[in-house]
N, C-alpha and C positions, 0 to 999 in steps of 0.2 A: 452329661453335656453341660457346658458352661454357657450361661445366658449373658448376652451383652446388655449393658445399660441402654435404655430407650434412646438416649441422646446419640449414642454411637450407632444404633440401628438406623436412626433417622438420617444421620450423616452418610452412612453407607448406601442407603436407598437413594439419596439425592445426588450422590457422586456420579458425574457423567464420565463417559469414555471418549477417546479420540474418535472412535467409530461413530458415536452418536453425533459428535461435532460435524463430521464429514457428511453424514446423512442430512443433518439440518442445513448444511451449506449447499446441498444439491449435488454432492459428489465431486469427484476430481474432474474438472472440466477438461475435455480433450478437444483437439482440433486436427484437421488433416493437412495443414500446411504451416510453414514457418511464418514468423512475424512479417517478413517482407511481402508474402503473398496475402496475408490478412490486411496489411496496410493498404495494398493496392485495390483490394476487392471490397472490404467491409468496414474499413476504419471510420468512414464518415458516419454511416448509420449505426455502427456497433460501438462507437465511443463518443465521437464529437457531437453527435446529435443531442446528447444530454446537455452539453455545455452551450450549444447554440440556442438553447431554450432558457438560459439563465438571465435573460434581459440585459445583456451587455456586461455581465459580471462573471468572471471565470476564476476558479481556483488557480493560484500560482504557487506551486510547491516550493518550500524552502525560502520564501520571501518573508522577511521578518516584519515588514510593514503592511502586509495585506493578507486577508483570508480569501474572501471572494472579491477580488480587486477589480475595479472598473478597467475595461480595455482602454489602452491609449487612444486618444481622440482620433489620431490618423488611421488607426486600425479599424475603427467602428464601421465606416461605410463598407469596407471590404468584408467585415464579419457579417454584416446584415445581408449583403448580396451573395456572398460565397460560403459563409461558415467560418468560424473561428480558426479552424485548422488550415485555411488557405492564406492566412494573413502574415505569416512569417514571424510571429511573436512567440508562439507556444509550440511545444512538441510533446510527444508522449514520454513520460518518465516511467520506467519500470522500477518500482520500489525495490523489489528483489530483482537484481539485474538478470538479463537473459543468460549471460555467461554462467551464472550460478546454477540455474536450472538445467541448462544444456549439459553441463559437466556431470550433473548428479542423476538425471532421469534417463533410464535406459529405454523405456517404451516410447517410441517416436510420437504417437498420438498424445500421450500424456505430456511429453516434453513440449510439443507444440502448443498444447492446451495451456500449460503453465506460462509460456512466454506471451500468449495472446489473452490471458485472463484479465478482464477489465477491472476486477477487484484489486489487481496489482498495478493499475495504471492511474496516474494523475497528470494533469497538464503541468508543464514547467516551462519557464523561459528557456529558449534554445541555449543561451550561454550558460545558464546555471546547470542545465541538463548535461552539457558537455563537460563542465568542471566536475560534477559529481561522477560521471562516467560509471564505472562499476566498482568504485571504492566502497568498502564496507562502512557501515555506520559506526561512529564512536559510541560505545555503550558504557565506557568506564570513566567518563568525564575527565579525560586526559587534558593536559595543557594544550592550548591552541598555539601552534607555531607558524601557521601560514594563513593569511587573510587576503582575499581578492574581492575588490569592490566591483560589482556587476551593475552596469547601468543599461537599461533597455529603453528604446523608443524615446530618445531625447530626455530621459530622466523621469518619464511617467511612472516607471516601476524600477525600483533599485533595491539591492540587498547586498550583503556581504557573505561570501562563501568562505567557510573556515575548515581547516584541517588540523589534526593532531600530528604528533611526530611519527606516527605509523602510516601517515597519509590516509587516515580514516576520516570520513566526511562527518562534520559536526552538524547534526540536525537542530535547527532552532527549537527552543523549548515550546514555542507555540504550535509546532507541527509534529511534536513527538507522538502524541496520541494517535493521530491519523496514520502516520507511518508505521507505528508499532502494530496497530490492528491489522493493517494489510500484511505485514511480515508474519504475524502470528497465524493469520488465515492461511497463508501459503505454507508455513511450517506444518500446520496440522493436516491440510488437505493433501499435500504432496510429500509428507514425511521428511522434510528437509533437515530436521535435526538428526533423525536416525541415519540419514545419508551423509552426515558430516558437513552440511552446508552451514549450519548454525550450531554453535555450542550451547550447552545448557546455561552457561552464564549469560550469553546473549539473549536467550529465550526469557530468562528471569528478568533481565533488564527491560525487555519489551513488555512483559506483563506489568511491570511497575509503571512504565510510561503510559500504557493504556489506561490503567486505573487512575493515574494522577491527572490525566488530560482527557476529559469526557468528550464523547462525540458531539459534533456540532450539527446544525440543521442541514448543511449541504451534504455532510457525510451520510446522514440518515436518508436523505432524499436520493442521493446517488445509489445507495445500496438498494433502495426500493426500485429504482429504475433498472438496475442490473438484474434484479429478480424478474421484473416484468419483461425485460428484453432478452435475457440470456438464461433465465431459470436457475441462476446461482445467486447466493447471498452470503454475507459474512455474519455468522452467528454472534460475533462480538458486537455487532450493531443491532441485531434483532433483539437481543437481551443484554444490554450494556452492563458491564461491571460484574457479570455472573461467571462467565466461562474463564476469565482470567484467574479467578481464585481457585479453580479446580486443579489440584496437582495431578490427578489421574489423566488429565488431557495433555499436560505439558511435560511431565517428568518421564524420562526414559533411562534405561541402563546404557551407559556409554562404554 
């Protein structure tokens, strides 16, 4: 019998598997209805409740000049009275689009769970959300060929939406870590790479994005809220910078 060096034995013992990632995440979240039914029944308590407790500051995905940005002045009375989701500024952005998971997942409960999974949701400006639509993310740093300036609420929040020549959506550098961790979570929990939704090249790019852009306070806080509210969490936020480095979790035979 050939003995392995101690260093290799230690590495083998510490290597995690995708199954372990899914267990730590709380499993593949399932739901009994489509997003539209969730939106009408549970969206306020199941998603917006977190943002309604952020003291008038809300994440605005893909906005280059804001992280937890102040609500526009004219929206604040509405937000305080009715909740952020009632004020016509933000909508739910599915980081991995619903069309991706619906096309890939055969089990209806798992499919509905994927499209209603709050760890795949962030608030976004209505207009930015509409421009992103279900376009893929540019992970190859291609040349930008189209730019659209989006101004919301009289200029209180503004950003530039960018696309490459394949109509892939260019994620601002400041947002890449957050988006990558959500995508990687969805890839691992729902096997979206094995199902052909994301290529190995895309997964490798998202690993790099996650490692180069560390989690912020809101991301950690939101993950803790999701665990307390829905009993699911993203292991990439529970132990930042660890899971991304483990090839056994992310590399598959294509």
